[in-house]
C-alpha angles and dihedrals in degrees: 000000000000101000090213087074092060125078116238114225137202084239110075088191091060090052089051092049091053092048093048090050091052092047092051091055091052090049090052089048091053091051092049091049090054091048091052093047092052093045092054091045090052092049098047095037097043089237105159094177091054091050090051090053091054091053092046093049096050089095088071091061091048092049092054090048091056093043094052092044091053090049091052092048090052091051092050091049099044104030102031090206122207137195114358093000091057091047090052093052091047091047090051092050091050094043094052090049090055092045090053090052091048086054089053091052091049088052089051090054089049091053090052088051089054091049094048094044114172096340109162099191123092094030089157090065091047089055091051091050090047090054091048090047092052090054092048093049089052091049092051090051091050092048091052091046091052088050093048091053096031087228112169094191091054089045090055090051090054090053090050093049091053086071089061089052089054091052092049090049090053089051091054090050093052092050092046092053091049090050092052092047091052094046116020089186088070094061098102091048095045092048089060089051090051092051089051092051090047090054090052092049089053090052087057089054090051090052090055089051090055090051090053091053089055091055090046092054097044100038101027091232128123105225098176112132089015122127119247091240090055093048092050095043101042102031113022102033093035091060092049093055 
């Protein structure tokens, strides 16, 4: 994170608490990224054992969520932060909540991988989901990078790219419906593919949420439910003028 965005306090311990909180979020983000990577690898590669490991390791994501939440609660109770410090704590709470949900979606993909096993039919759909997954993994990485640097321009780019994720998801849905119409026997298999794609699309939404928390912390504006054009025009460009 750009340290210029953080207040410096007479209490060195308070500064350390804020830095540790930030570092914990990045550690959680790295774990979630790894979970997503393994879940996608299990799905595309038909690796049941890898999918089972993702499901088994989800407790680590949940444990970090609880740990960071408790740390934030302690800071709120003892420090009673105001202004940018309060925004930082709130942004951390919201970010960890979305990271935990991303972990849940990765676990959902892993479970679909376990159900599908080594199925060799419908490889075209697997390729489409793999492409979607690659885009989503990249978006998660960019969202975490924007958070680490508290970069509002990078955060805006994440929000924009989520629209591409939505379009790719719609493409997977269209192809899946066509596949089921051509071969009704494939319906159970294709439904699992659809649920996997839906989980990935939701991860894209969570990445956009994280980008909005970055803008909230840096600019002090809640941009949820705000169009991208409005965010860019009234917040980003306004500050450059």
